[in-house]
N, C-alpha and C positions, 0 to 999 in steps of 0.2 A: 641796277639789279633787274634781271629778267623776271617776268611774272612767275615762271616755274620755280626759280630760286626763292622769290618772295613767298610763294605759296608753301614751299618746303619749310622755310623759317617759321611761318605762321603755324604750321602743323606741329613743328618741334616745340614751340612755345605753348601752344594749346595743350599738348600732351606731356608737358614737362613733369618731372617727378616732384617738383616744388610748386606750391601755390603762388600765383603771380597776380598782382593787382597794380594798376597804373592810375595815378591821380594827377589832375592839373593843379595849378596854383590856387584855385578856389577850393580845392578839396574834393571836387567832383571826380567820380571814377570814370576813367576813359578806357580801361581794359580789365577784363577778368578772364583768366584761363579756366579750363575745366576743373582741375583739382581744387582751385580756390573756391569755385562755385559749389562743389560738392562738400568740401570741408566746412565751409561757413554756412552751408545750406541756403544759398542765395537763390531766389526765384526770379529776380529781375536785374537788369544791368544798371538801373537807377540806384546809385549808391553814393553816399558821401563818406569821406574818411572818418568822420566822427561816429558813423554807424558801427564801425568795427572796433571802436575804442571804449573799453569798459570805464566806468567811473573810477577815479583814483582810489576811492574807499574800498574797491573790490580787490586791490592789490594784496598779495600774500607775502609771507616771509620768503618764500622760495620763487616768486615771480612778480614782476612789476607790470603795471597796465600799459598797453600800447596807448600812445597819445598822438595828436595831430602834430605836435612839435617834433616828435621822433620821426614821423613820416616825412617831414619837410627837410630832413638832414641826412647826409650820407652816414653809413656806419653799419656795424653788426651788433645785434642785440640778442643775447641768449636769454632764454627763460622769460618770455614775454606773454602776457595774457591778451588774447584777442577775443572779441565778442562775436558769437554766431547770431544768425537772424532770430532764433528762438530765445535769445537772451542768455543762453548758457555760454560757457567760455572754453577755449582750448589754450594750451600752453605751447608756444612755438619758438623756434629759433628764427630770427628775422634779420634779413639783410636789405638795406634800403640804398638805392642808387638814384642820384639826381641826374637827369639828362636834359638836353635841349633838342627838340625835334627839328626836322627840316624846315618847318615854318617859324622857327625861332621861339617856340613855346616851351616854357620850363615845365617839366613833369618829374614826378617821383615814382619810381617803380619799387614795389615792395615784394620781395620773394620770401616765402616762409615755408618751414617744414613743421608739421604737427608732431610734437613730441609728448603729447599728453599721456599716452599709455606708458612710454618709457619713464617719464617722471613719476607716474603713479607707482610703477613697479619698483623704481629706485627708492621711493619713499617707503614703500611696504618692506622692501628688503632691508633698508636701514633700520626701520622699526623692529623687524624680526631680529636683526643682528644685535640691536640694543637690548631687546628682550632676552636673547640668549646670553649676552654678556652679564645682564643683571641676574639672570637665573644661575649662571655659573658662579658669580660672586657670592650669591646667597648660599649655594651648595658648599662652596669652599668655607664660608663662615660657619655654616651648620656643622660641617665636618670638623672644623677646628674646635667648636664648642663641644661636640660629642666626645672628641678625644680628651679635652680638658675635664668634661663631666665624668668620663670613665675613670680618669685619674683621681678626680675628687671623690668619686664613690669609693674607690679603693681606700683612700685616706679616711673617708667617713666611716667605713666599716671598721678599720683599725682603731680609730679613736673611739667609736661607739662601743666596740668590744672592750676597750679599756674602761670606759665609763660603766659598763655592765659588770666588769670584773671587780671593781672597787667595792660596791655594796655586797656582791656575792662573797667576796673574801671576808668582809667584816661579819657577815651572817654566819658563814661556816666557822670562822675562828671563835666567835662568841658562843655558837652552839656547842663547839668542842669543850670550851671552858665549862659550860653548864653540864654537859654529858659526863665530864670527868670530875665534876663537883670541886673545881678549883677556886671557887669563890669563898670568901672569908666570912660573909654575913648575909642575912636575908636582904639587906639594903643593896649590897653589891649584886646579889642575884637579880633583884628587881631592875637594877641598872643595866645588867646584861640583857635582860628580856626586853627592856625599852629600846636598847640599841638594835636588837634584831627587828623589832617592830618598825623603827624609824628607817633602817636600811631597806627593809622589805617594801615600805611605802615608796622610798626613793627608786628602788628597782622597778616597781610597778609603774611609776611615772615615766621612767625611761622607756620601758617596753611599750606603754600606751602611745608615747610620742612617735616611736618608730612605726608601730602598727597603723596609727592614724595617718601618718605621712604616706605610707605605702597604699592604704585604702583610698585616700583622696586622689592620689596621682593615678591610680588604676580606675577611678570612677566607681568604686565599690562601696563608698560610704552611703549609708541609708539616712534619710532625713524624714522627720515627722513634724511638719510645720503646722502650727495652730495659732489661734489668736490668744495672746497672753497680755497680762498687765506687767509692763516692764519694770516699774518702780520697785515693787516688793521683791521680785526675783533678784535684781541687782543689789538692792539694799541688804538683803539677807546674805548674799555671797560676800559682799564687801565687808560686812561686819565680822566675817570669819577671819579676816586679815588683821584685825586690831592687835592681837598679840604679836604677830609677826612685825607689824609696824612699830609697836612699842619697843620691841627688842632692838630695832634699828634706829631708835630715837626719832621716828617719823610720826608726824601727826596725820591721822586719816580722818577726813571730813566728808560726810555724805549729805547732800542737799536734802532738807527736811520739808520744804514748803511745796513740794509736788507730791500729790497723793496717788495719782493714777496716770498711766500713759500706755494706751493700747497700741499693739503692733502685732505683726506675724513673724513667728520664729520657731525654730526647733529648740525647746527649752534646754535640753541636754547639751546641744552643740553651743548654744549661746552661753551657757555657764562655763564651758571650756574656754571660750573667747574672753569672757569677763575675768576668769581666773588668771589667764595668761597676761592680760593687759595690766590688771591691778598688781599682780605679783611683780611684773617688770618695773612698774612705777615705784614700788617700794624698794626693790632690790637695787635699782640703779639710781636711787636718790642719794642725797648727801645727808650727813648727820644734822639733826635739828631741821630737817626738810619737811615738806608738806605734800600730801596727796589729796586732791579734791575730786569728788565724783558728782557730776551735775547731770540734769536731764533737760532736754529741749524738745518741744513739739513743733514740727514743721508741716508744710502742706501735705507732703506725700511720705514723710518718714518721721520716725521717732529717733532721737539721738541721745546717746550716753557719752559724756565727755569725761575722760580720766586724765587729769593734769598733774604733773609733778614738778618739783623745783630742783631737779637734778642738774647734771652738767650740760645736758642738751646734746644734740647730734649735729655734727658739721653738715652743712648743706650738701656737700659733695658725697656724703655718706648716707643720706636719707633713703636713696633707692635700694640700699643694701638690706634694709630692715625686713622687707617682705620678699626679698629675692632668695628663692630656695638654693640656687646655685651659689650665690655669695655666702649664704648661711652655711652650706655644706663645706665651702672652702675654708671658712673661719671658725669651724666648730670647736677647735682647741682653745679659742679665746673666750668662750663662754664660761660663766661662773661655774655652772653645774649643768649636767644634762646634755641633750643633743643640740639645743639652740634652735629647734624647729618650731617653737611656740608661735612666733609671729607669722611665718609663712603658712602654718596650719590654720591659724586664726583668720588670716586673709582669705584663704580658700573656703573656709566654713562660712564666712559672711557672704561671699559672692554666691555660694550655693543656696543660701537662704534668701537671695534676692536683695541683700543688703550691701554694705560697703564698710571697709575698715581703712581709715586714712590717718595721717598724723601731721602735725606741725611741730617744729622744734627750733629753738633759738639757743645757740651755743652759749653756755654760761648762765642761762635763765631757766630752761626747763623744756619739757615736751608735753604735748597734748595729743591723746588718741581720740578719734571720733568714731564711735560705733553707731552706724545708721541702719535702722531696720524699717522695712516698708509697712505702711499703715493700711495698704490695700493688697489684694491678692495679685501678685505679679508673676507667679510661677505656674507651671503646669498643674492642672487640677489634682492629679494623683499625688502631688507632694503634700497636699493638705490632708492630714490624717492624724489620729491620736496615737501617741506612744503609750504602751501598756503601763510603763513606769517612767514618769517624766524625771525622776531623780536618779535613774540608773538605766543603763543600756538594756535592750532586750536580750534574752538568753540566746546563745549562739545555736 
């Protein structure tokens, strides 16, 4: 080959669009072209094969480390990590060719193309596509839930309207009997008056549930949190349920050996929660059953435990108890009222910095845990006195 042709080939190799490195059998570098020198930031021709091979521990899921064993064999290796002089890495497509020169020396020539940017862009694109797929899936699920919720709200309005109509009809019918004086005795008259009073209370309870539910969801419920003694508040409320429990042949027991338990709560909202939980414990109990109310002091919270000996709740149904959507779906199955007592109670407890949870064993019973903080955990403006702790403020 003439010197002119040899010089031409040397120029072509030096200016090739691929990085080229040549190594002898000992692993010493015998040739480096310009692109290889620039890409690997090499400042000298003194180089060993091991110098461009990262540690095996540096390998990634998307690229393996170049090794001296790979350099010693023919082949094409995509997505290979190569080490630069400064210790950083590139990802390259590598082709290795073994040759024997005119002197009979075995050499390995490594040709590589730096694809680091392409791989990074591909990974970023894949991540973005996955993020878009995930977002689309979430949007489709939210859309499905919104449609179901819209349908459930229509059913809820219809069923709630029916619940409201029942006591209203009883009140109107009884009032007409009184207006027309169709009663036969004063005792019968008193019975009609009692019916109006009872149905009026039931109607008020229904309306309060609906209003509370709407106010909590809209974030319009006001809270007046203060430091209280939990024991007398709960004991007094629970005692009001003794007649209700007796009518259902239920024994109501309140722990007596705890005299005081300090915590932070909105007394009015706490009473609503206690009423809901104790009422349910009695209502869904079995004849000759028992409801126990106990108190516990923990490091950061005070606890009220309301346990019953009812039929219990199947484990796959536990999450329905506090789920507003599930409650709205099944409103027709409740004994009376809207069935929103537990979802409302859950939200009230969370708003006071507390928690409402439950445990249940089918066939044995259910325990509700009402936890209230013993320290201030809410924004300072939440801690204020209500003008009348036994009734809501005037509108």
